[in-house]
N, CA, C and O atoms as a Tinker XYZ file with bonds, in Angstrom:
   304  protein
     1  N      0.802000   -1.046000    0.018000    73     2
     2  CA    -0.004000   -0.124000    0.038000    64     1     3
     3  C      0.873000    1.152000   -0.062000    63     2     4     5
     4  O      1.789000    1.238000    0.756000    81     3
     5  N      0.688000    2.274000   -1.070000    73     3     6
     6  CA     1.392000    3.482000   -0.902000    64     5     7
     7  C      1.137000    4.261000    0.388000    63     6     8     9
     8  O      0.115000    4.212000    1.072000    81     7
     9  N      2.342000    5.061000    0.629000    73     7    10
    10  CA     2.423000    5.609000    1.851000    64     9    11
    11  C      1.458000    6.968000    1.536000    63    10    12    13
    12  O      1.019000    7.262000    0.425000    81    11
    13  N      1.244000    7.708000    2.769000    73    11    14
    14  CA     0.505000    8.977000    2.726000    64    13    15
    15  C      1.356000   10.015000    1.695000    63    14    16    17
    16  O      0.740000   10.609000    0.810000    81    15
    17  N      2.549000   10.161000    1.838000    73    15    18
    18  CA     3.424000   11.005000    1.078000    64    17    19
    19  C      3.266000   10.749000   -0.355000    63    18    20    21
    20  O      3.057000   11.646000   -1.171000    81    19
    21  N      3.382000    9.344000   -0.683000    73    19    22
    22  CA     3.098000    8.989000   -2.044000    64    21    23
    23  C      1.871000    9.225000   -2.778000    63    22    24    25
    24  O      1.773000    9.432000   -3.987000    81    23
    25  N      0.855000    9.166000   -1.827000    73    23    26
    26  CA    -0.628000    9.514000   -2.401000    64    25    27
    27  C     -0.769000   10.908000   -2.538000    63    26    28    29
    28  O     -1.538000   11.333000   -3.399000    81    27
    29  N     -0.085000   11.752000   -1.753000    73    27    30
    30  CA    -0.176000   13.243000   -1.763000    64    29    31
    31  C      0.607000   13.627000   -3.000000    63    30    32    33
    32  O      0.199000   14.565000   -3.685000    81    31
    33  N      1.698000   12.970000   -3.330000    73    31    34
    34  CA     2.602000   13.261000   -4.572000    64    33    35
    35  C      1.865000   13.069000   -5.768000    63    34    36    37
    36  O      1.910000   13.892000   -6.682000    81    35
    37  N      1.131000   11.941000   -5.819000    73    35    38
    38  CA     0.372000   11.437000   -7.082000    64    37    39
    39  C     -0.762000   12.438000   -7.235000    63    38    40    41
    40  O     -1.003000   12.908000   -8.347000    81    39
    41  N     -1.545000   12.819000   -6.045000    73    39    42
    42  CA    -2.617000   13.579000   -6.106000    64    41    43
    43  C     -2.142000   15.140000   -6.745000    63    42    44    45
    44  O     -2.817000   15.838000   -7.501000    81    43
    45  N     -1.057000   15.380000   -6.310000    73    43    46
    46  CA    -0.457000   16.657000   -6.841000    64    45    47
    47  C     -0.098000   16.716000   -8.295000    63    46    48    49
    48  O     -0.166000   17.744000   -8.969000    81    47
    49  N      0.297000   15.518000   -8.742000    73    47    50
    50  CA     0.743000   15.310000  -10.163000    64    49    51
    51  C     -0.649000   15.264000  -10.985000    63    50    52    53
    52  O     -0.768000   15.691000  -12.134000    81    51
    53  N     -1.599000   14.727000  -10.281000    73    51    54
    54  CA    -2.884000   14.628000  -11.122000    64    53    55
    55  C     -3.544000   16.100000  -11.205000    63    54    56    57
    56  O     -4.130000   16.504000  -12.209000    81    55
    57  N     -3.392000   16.766000  -10.151000    73    55    58
    58  CA    -3.825000   18.385000  -10.231000    64    57    59
    59  C     -3.142000   19.113000  -11.435000    63    58    60    61
    60  O     -3.692000   19.888000  -12.219000    81    59
    61  N     -1.994000   18.762000  -11.429000    73    59    62
    62  CA    -0.965000   19.514000  -12.643000    64    61    63
    63  C     -1.489000   19.106000  -13.930000    63    62    64    65
    64  O     -1.584000   19.915000  -14.852000    81    63
    65  N     -1.861000   17.795000  -14.050000    73    63    66
    66  CA    -2.115000   17.202000  -15.233000    64    65    67
    67  C     -3.602000   17.753000  -15.598000    63    66    68    69
    68  O     -3.847000   18.207000  -16.716000    81    67
    69  N     -4.469000   17.685000  -14.674000    73    67    70
    70  CA    -5.862000   18.158000  -14.895000    64    69    71
    71  C     -5.657000   19.737000  -15.342000    63    70    72    73
    72  O     -6.330000   20.102000  -16.306000    81    71
    73  N     -4.856000   20.621000  -14.771000    73    71    74
    74  CA    -4.632000   21.993000  -15.120000    64    73    75
    75  C     -3.985000   22.159000  -16.458000    63    74    76    77
    76  O     -4.260000   23.119000  -17.178000    81    75
    77  N     -3.046000   21.142000  -16.832000    73    75    78
    78  CA    -2.641000   21.234000  -18.245000    64    77    79
    79  C     -3.727000   20.862000  -19.056000    63    78    80    81
    80  O     -4.061000   21.672000  -19.921000    81    79
    81  N     -4.389000   19.738000  -18.952000    73    79    82
    82  CA    -5.427000   19.380000  -19.886000    64    81    83
    83  C     -6.574000   20.596000  -20.067000    63    82    84    85
    84  O     -7.208000   20.799000  -21.102000    81    83
    85  N     -6.671000   21.225000  -19.030000    73    83    86
    86  CA    -7.734000   22.375000  -19.124000    64    85    87
    87  C     -7.213000   23.407000  -20.073000    63    86    88    89
    88  O     -7.930000   23.853000  -20.968000    81    87
    89  N     -5.906000   23.815000  -19.882000    73    87    90
    90  CA    -5.288000   24.840000  -20.645000    64    89    91
    91  C     -5.232000   24.348000  -22.105000    63    90    92    93
    92  O     -5.474000   25.143000  -23.013000    81    91
    93  N     -4.946000   23.167000  -22.339000    73    91    94
    94  CA    -5.034000   22.613000  -23.756000    64    93    95
    95  C     -6.365000   22.640000  -24.406000    63    94    96    97
    96  O     -6.427000   22.856000  -25.617000    81    95
    97  N     -7.362000   22.453000  -23.751000    73    95    98
    98  CA    -8.833000   22.416000  -24.135000    64    97    99
    99  C     -9.227000   23.811000  -24.322000    63    98   100   101
   100  O    -10.053000   24.018000  -25.210000    81    99
   101  N     -8.734000   24.940000  -23.561000    73    99   102
   102  CA    -8.936000   26.192000  -23.912000    64   101   103
   103  C     -8.334000   26.783000  -25.140000    63   102   104   105
   104  O     -8.926000   27.577000  -25.870000    81   103
   105  N     -6.889000   26.265000  -25.358000    73   103   106
   106  CA    -6.343000   26.570000  -26.400000    64   105   107
   107  C     -6.973000   26.086000  -27.756000    63   106   108   109
   108  O     -7.060000   26.799000  -28.755000    81   107
   109  N     -7.396000   24.799000  -27.665000    73   107   110
   110  CA    -8.019000   24.220000  -28.869000    64   109   111
   111  C     -9.392000   25.049000  -29.101000    63   110   112   113
   112  O     -9.808000   25.237000  -30.244000    81   111
   113  N     -9.989000   25.475000  -28.101000    73   111   114
   114  CA   -11.075000   26.174000  -28.541000    64   113   115
   115  C    -10.862000   27.508000  -29.021000    63   114   116   117
   116  O    -11.705000   27.975000  -29.787000    81   115
   117  N     -9.767000   28.263000  -28.659000    73   115   118
   118  CA    -9.392000   29.399000  -29.021000    64   117   119
   119  C     -8.949000   29.141000  -30.470000    63   118   120   121
   120  O     -9.368000   29.961000  -31.286000    81   119
   121  N     -8.234000   28.221000  -30.899000    73   119   122
   122  CA    -7.797000   27.856000  -32.452000    64   121   123
   123  C     -8.914000   27.648000  -33.327000    63   122   124   125
   124  O     -8.957000   28.049000  -34.490000    81   123
   125  N     -9.976000   26.899000  -32.630000    73   123   126
   126  CA   -11.202000   26.601000  -33.489000    64   125   127
   127  C    -11.856000   27.971000  -33.812000    63   126   128   129
   128  O    -12.288000   28.154000  -34.950000    81   127
   129  N    -11.950000   28.922000  -32.890000    73   127   130
   130  CA   -12.639000   30.286000  -33.144000    64   129   131
   131  C    -11.737000   30.994000  -34.175000    63   130   132   133
   132  O    -12.272000   31.590000  -35.109000    81   131
   133  N    -10.379000   30.958000  -34.052000    73   131   134
   134  CA    -9.791000   31.611000  -35.049000    64   133   135
   135  C     -9.903000   31.148000  -36.403000    63   134   136   137
   136  O     -9.980000   31.905000  -37.370000    81   135
   137  N     -9.911000   29.870000  -36.461000    73   135   138
   138  CA    -9.973000   29.157000  -37.806000    64   137   139
   139  C    -11.318000   29.626000  -38.437000    63   138   140   141
   140  O    -11.354000   30.037000  -39.597000    81   139
   141  N    -12.443000   29.552000  -37.630000    73   139   142
   142  CA   -13.657000   30.046000  -38.010000    64   141   143
   143  C    -13.744000   31.138000  -38.617000    63   142   144   145
   144  O    -14.275000   31.253000  -39.722000    81   143
   145  N    -13.139000   32.237000  -37.845000    73   143   146
   146  CA   -13.198000   33.649000  -38.174000    64   145   147
   147  C    -12.219000   33.769000  -39.596000    63   146   148   149
   148  O    -12.575000   34.509000  -40.512000    81   147
   149  N    -11.084000   33.045000  -39.667000    73   147   150
   150  CA   -10.382000   33.123000  -40.905000    64   149   151
   151  C    -11.303000   32.757000  -42.048000    63   150   152   153
   152  O    -11.386000   33.464000  -43.053000    81   151
   153  N    -11.983000   31.657000  -41.882000    73   151   154
   154  CA   -12.744000   31.120000  -43.036000    64   153   155
   155  C    -13.876000   32.237000  -43.356000    63   154   156   157
   156  O    -14.032000   32.475000  -44.554000    81   155
   157  N    -14.536000   32.822000  -42.607000    73   155   158
   158  CA   -15.535000   33.933000  -42.579000    64   157   159
   159  C    -14.845000   35.188000  -43.354000    63   158   160   161
   160  O    -15.344000   35.791000  -44.304000    81   159
   161  N    -13.603000   35.445000  -42.749000    73   159   162
   162  CA   -13.052000   36.742000  -43.246000    64   161   163
   163  C    -12.422000   36.349000  -44.678000    63   162   164   165
   164  O    -12.121000   37.338000  -45.346000    81   163
   165  N    -12.188000   35.225000  -45.224000    73   163   166
   166  CA   -11.564000   35.019000  -46.325000    64   165   167
   167  C    -12.723000   35.149000  -47.477000    63   166   168   169
   168  O    -12.449000   35.590000  -48.593000    81   167
   169  N    -14.102000   34.709000  -47.094000    73   167   170
   170  CA   -15.257000   34.794000  -47.885000    64   169   171
   171  C    -15.413000   36.286000  -48.200000    63   170   172   173
   172  O    -15.673000   36.684000  -49.336000    81   171
   173  N    -15.232000   37.144000  -47.076000    73   171   174
   174  CA   -15.645000   38.657000  -47.171000    64   173   175
   175  C    -14.453000   39.114000  -47.961000    63   174   176   177
   176  O    -14.673000   39.894000  -48.889000    81   175
   177  N    -13.290000   38.756000  -47.733000    73   175   178
   178  CA   -12.229000   39.519000  -48.678000    64   177   179
   179  C    -12.328000   39.086000  -50.224000    63   178   180   181
   180  O    -11.925000   39.793000  -51.149000    81   179
   181  N    -12.849000   37.976000  -50.351000    73   179   182
   182  CA   -12.949000   37.589000  -51.788000    64   181   183
   183  C    -14.110000   38.151000  -52.490000    63   182   184   185
   184  O    -14.085000   38.339000  -53.707000    81   183
   185  N    -15.401000   38.497000  -51.558000    73   183   186
   186  CA   -16.341000   39.097000  -52.146000    64   185   187
   187  C    -15.914000   40.692000  -52.414000    63   186   188   189
   188  O    -16.243000   41.240000  -53.466000    81   187
   189  N    -15.281000   41.278000  -51.550000    73   187   190
   190  CA   -14.948000   42.583000  -51.682000    64   189   191
   191  C    -13.909000   42.831000  -52.821000    63   190   192   193
   192  O    -13.851000   43.879000  -53.464000    81   191
   193  N    -13.053000   41.693000  -53.008000    73   191   194
   194  CA   -12.111000   41.913000  -54.012000    64   193   195
   195  C    -12.667000   41.859000  -55.362000    63   194   196   197
   196  O    -12.196000   42.562000  -56.256000    81   195
   197  N    -13.789000   40.942000  -55.585000    73   195   198
   198  CA   -14.558000   40.868000  -56.953000    64   197   199
   199  C    -15.519000   42.308000  -56.902000    63   198   200   201
   200  O    -15.841000   42.782000  -57.992000    81   199
   201  N    -15.834000   42.787000  -56.036000    73   199   202
   202  CA   -16.630000   43.993000  -56.084000    64   201   203
   203  C    -15.610000   45.183000  -56.525000    63   202   204   205
   204  O    -15.857000   45.926000  -57.476000    81   203
   205  N    -14.482000   45.276000  -55.757000    73   203   206
   206  CA   -13.682000   46.406000  -56.344000    64   205   207
   207  C    -13.023000   46.035000  -57.833000    63   206   208   209
   208  O    -12.676000   46.975000  -58.548000    81   207
   209  N    -12.877000   44.867000  -58.227000    73   207   210
   210  CA   -12.591000   44.449000  -59.588000    64   209   211
   211  C    -13.676000   45.132000  -60.409000    63   210   212   213
   212  O    -13.315000   45.881000  -61.317000    81   211
   213  N    -14.956000   44.945000  -60.176000    73   211   214
   214  CA   -16.048000   45.342000  -60.914000    64   213   215
   215  C    -16.049000   46.941000  -61.026000    63   214   216   217
   216  O    -16.172000   47.554000  -62.087000    81   215
   217  N    -15.919000   47.415000  -59.979000    73   215   218
   218  CA   -15.693000   49.008000  -59.735000    64   217   219
   219  C    -14.565000   49.464000  -60.709000    63   218   220   221
   220  O    -14.770000   50.266000  -61.620000    81   219
   221  N    -13.454000   48.935000  -60.466000    73   219   222
   222  CA   -12.329000   49.284000  -61.450000    64   221   223
   223  C    -12.550000   49.016000  -62.830000    63   222   224   225
   224  O    -11.900000   49.739000  -63.585000    81   223
   225  N    -13.356000   48.098000  -63.407000    73   223   226
   226  CA   -13.532000   47.809000  -64.581000    64   225   227
   227  C    -14.631000   48.915000  -65.123000    63   226   228   229
   228  O    -14.421000   49.454000  -66.210000    81   227
   229  N    -15.702000   49.218000  -64.419000    73   227   230
   230  CA   -16.421000   50.165000  -64.710000    64   229   231
   231  C    -15.894000   51.407000  -64.812000    63   230   232   233
   232  O    -16.240000   52.095000  -65.773000    81   231
   233  N    -15.019000   51.895000  -63.908000    73   231   234
   234  CA   -14.195000   53.075000  -64.027000    64   233   235
   235  C    -13.369000   53.234000  -65.365000    63   234   236   237
   236  O    -13.299000   54.311000  -65.958000    81   235
   237  N    -12.736000   52.050000  -65.802000    73   235   238
   238  CA   -11.796000   52.155000  -66.838000    64   237   239
   239  C    -12.700000   52.228000  -68.086000    63   238   240   241
   240  O    -12.347000   52.903000  -69.053000    81   239
   241  N    -13.917000   51.510000  -68.076000    73   239   242
   242  CA   -14.821000   51.635000  -69.284000    64   241   243
   243  C    -15.251000   53.265000  -69.457000    63   242   244   245
   244  O    -15.223000   53.857000  -70.536000    81   243
   245  N    -15.637000   53.841000  -68.214000    73   243   246
   246  CA   -16.239000   55.282000  -68.257000    64   245   247
   247  C    -15.246000   56.201000  -68.683000    63   246   248   249
   248  O    -15.568000   57.213000  -69.306000    81   247
   249  N    -13.797000   55.878000  -68.339000    73   247   250
   250  CA   -12.824000   56.886000  -69.004000    64   249   251
   251  C    -12.313000   56.416000  -70.136000    63   250   252   253
   252  O    -11.369000   57.070000  -70.579000    81   251
   253  N    -12.673000   55.409000  -70.789000    73   251   254
   254  CA   -12.315000   55.072000  -72.111000    64   253   255
   255  C    -11.101000   54.353000  -72.105000    63   254   256   257
   256  O    -10.559000   54.296000  -73.209000    81   255
   257  N    -10.474000   53.744000  -71.102000    73   255   258
   258  CA    -9.369000   52.795000  -71.129000    64   257   259
   259  C     -9.586000   51.452000  -71.384000    63   258   260   261
   260  O     -8.693000   50.612000  -71.491000    81   259
   261  N    -10.978000   51.219000  -71.498000    73   259   262
   262  CA   -11.361000   49.692000  -71.632000    64   261   263
   263  C    -12.605000   49.655000  -72.478000    63   262   264   265
   264  O    -13.433000   50.563000  -72.400000    81   263
   265  N    -12.735000   48.779000  -73.164000    73   263   266
   266  CA   -14.161000   48.645000  -73.959000    64   265   267
   267  C    -14.817000   47.601000  -73.293000    63   266   268   269
   268  O    -14.161000   46.627000  -72.921000    81   267
   269  N    -16.125000   47.679000  -73.075000    73   267   270
   270  CA   -17.203000   46.851000  -72.505000    64   269   271
   271  C    -17.108000   45.616000  -73.160000    63   270   272   273
   272  O    -17.026000   45.538000  -74.386000    81   271
   273  N    -17.117000   44.541000  -72.328000    73   271   274
   274  CA   -17.366000   43.096000  -72.838000    64   273   275
   275  C    -18.833000   42.827000  -72.875000    63   274   276   277
   276  O    -19.685000   43.386000  -72.185000    81   275
   277  N    -19.030000   41.824000  -73.843000    73   275   278
   278  CA   -20.276000   41.233000  -73.866000    64   277   279
   279  C    -20.765000   40.609000  -72.616000    63   278   280   281
   280  O    -19.832000   40.173000  -71.941000    81   279
   281  N    -21.946000   40.428000  -72.092000    73   279   282
   282  CA   -22.380000   39.757000  -70.922000    64   281   283
   283  C    -21.973000   38.369000  -70.993000    63   282   284   285
   284  O    -22.236000   37.714000  -72.002000    81   283
   285  N    -21.304000   37.819000  -69.931000    73   283   286
   286  CA   -20.715000   36.413000  -69.940000    64   285   287
   287  C    -19.525000   36.181000  -70.573000    63   286   288   289
   288  O    -19.021000   35.066000  -70.439000    81   287
   289  N    -18.930000   37.075000  -71.288000    73   287   290
   290  CA   -17.441000   37.089000  -71.800000    64   289   291
   291  C    -16.545000   37.302000  -70.680000    63   290   292   293
   292  O    -16.673000   38.152000  -69.799000    81   291
   293  N    -15.569000   36.388000  -70.816000    73   291   294
   294  CA   -14.321000   36.468000  -69.935000    64   293   295
   295  C    -13.211000   37.405000  -70.487000    63   294   296   297
   296  O    -12.930000   37.499000  -71.682000    81   295
   297  N    -12.610000   38.090000  -69.468000    73   295   298
   298  CA   -11.401000   38.766000  -69.795000    64   297   299
   299  C    -10.292000   37.908000  -69.699000    63   298   300   301
   300  O    -10.286000   36.995000  -68.874000    81   299
   301  N     -9.145000   38.160000  -70.632000    73   299   302
   302  CA    -7.983000   37.399000  -70.573000    64   301   303
   303  C     -6.945000   37.948000  -69.844000    63   302   304
   304  O     -5.878000   37.343000  -69.738000    81   303
């Protein structure tokens, strides 16, 4: 049978392990939150980039630097 000192030592090690696992759990939650935000931000940036591209194209057409393309035509 383990001595009282050994049991106390094991109990302290278990407390440290529990605290470590809780810290890891919180870290994983924070990483998940960040990854979700990055995914949402990437979609927003892509949409904004497309919109700015359209604005730039319209401005170029308006000042005569570019000719309008037919609907559905792709620029090269």
